[in-house]
C-alpha positions as semicolon CSV with decimal commas, in nm:
position;residue;x (nm);y (nm);z (nm)
1;X;1,851;0,678;1,934
2;X;1,805;1,041;2,018
3;X;1,591;1,261;1,797
4;X;1,645;1,635;1,798
5;X;1,402;1,910;1,698
6;X;1,577;1,959;1,363
7;X;1,504;1,594;1,273
8;X;1,144;1,629;1,389
9;X;1,098;1,938;1,173
10;X;1,257;1,760;0,875
11;X;1,025;1,459;0,913
12;X;0,726;1,690;0,952
13;X;0,831;1,875;0,638
14;X;0,861;1,551;0,442
15;X;0,516;1,447;0,567
16;X;0,380;1,792;0,478
17;X;0,274;1,852;0,840
18;X;0,301;2,203;0,981
19;X;0,433;2,205;1,339
20;X;0,551;2,479;1,568
21;X;0,882;2,488;1,753
22;X;0,704;2,396;2,077
23;X;0,541;2,095;1,913
24;X;0,877;1,986;1,768
25;X;1,036;2,003;2,115
26;X;0,749;1,799;2,262
27;X;0,760;1,538;1,983
28;X;1,139;1,483;1,988
29;X;1,148;1,265;2,303
30;X;0,833;1,078;2,196
31;X;0,985;0,986;1,861
32;X;1,307;0,889;2,040
33;X;1,109;0,652;2,264
34;X;0,934;0,498;1,962
35;X;1,268;0,439;1,788
36;X;1,400;0,285;2,112
37;X;1,110;0,038;2,113
38;X;1,186;-0,052;1,752
39;X;1,552;-0,115;1,841
40;X;1,435;-0,331;2,132
41;X;1,216;-0,537;1,897
42;X;1,517;-0,589;1,672
43;X;1,698;-0,765;1,959
44;X;1,431;-1,036;1,990
45;X;1,538;-1,376;1,854
46;X;1,276;-1,474;1,596
47;X;1,478;-1,745;1,419
48;X;1,245;-2,022;1,544
49;X;0,925;-1,836;1,458
50;X;0,756;-1,916;1,128
51;X;0,644;-1,621;0,920
52;X;0,269;-1,570;0,922
53;X;0,026;-1,363;0,724
54;X;-0,237;-1,322;0,997
55;X;-0,255;-1,342;1,373
56;X;-0,547;-1,583;1,367
57;X;-0,570;-1,875;1,126
58;X;-0,817;-1,811;0,848
59;X;-0,905;-1,967;0,519
60;X;-1,038;-1,808;0,205
61;X;-1,392;-1,890;0,119
62;X;-1,363;-1,962;-0,249
63;X;-1,641;-2,012;-0,496
64;X;-1,638;-2,179;-0,833
65;X;-1,533;-1,950;-1,114
66;X;-1,842;-1,975;-1,331
67;X;-1,936;-1,738;-1,612
68;X;-2,280;-1,604;-1,532
69;X;-2,303;-1,337;-1,799
70;X;-2,126;-1,383;-2,124
71;X;-2,153;-1,440;-2,494
72;X;-2,243;-1,076;-2,555
73;X;-1,940;-0,986;-2,764
74;X;-2,143;-0,881;-3,067
75;X;-2,369;-0,660;-2,855
76;X;-2,068;-0,490;-2,696
77;X;-1,887;-0,443;-3,025
78;X;-2,201;-0,292;-3,178
79;X;-2,129;0,019;-2,967
80;X;-1,767;0,043;-3,082
81;X;-1,676;0,307;-3,340
82;X;-1,468;0,045;-3,523
83;X;-1,426;-0,329;-3,470
84;X;-1,216;-0,588;-3,649
85;X;-1,210;-0,966;-3,606
86;X;-1,414;-0,952;-3,284
87;X;-1,196;-0,686;-3,116
88;X;-1,203;-0,310;-3,070
89;X;-0,997;-0,141;-3,340
90;X;-0,790;0,151;-3,217
91;X;-0,541;0,377;-3,392
92;X;-0,175;0,278;-3,379
93;X;0,000;0,469;-3,099
94;X;0,365;0,371;-3,148
95;X;0,524;0,392;-3,490
């Protein structure tokens, strides 16, 4: 795919990057080469390759979900301007 300077300037404008005409002329063939590599990757047969989430196998180190600080509801609600039935009371927003 060929990229012209008008396309480079348009992409730069969308990315909010200020470039000069000389920079746009220099970047046009580079962006064309990058798009060529992407087209080349699209030609590779990946039907036998399983999707993966990482290049190296890794496992999550999980810990038990244990409450270490709790049962302070009354202390928290003591700071509230208004509380009802163990919850913060707020004004109705939608009629």
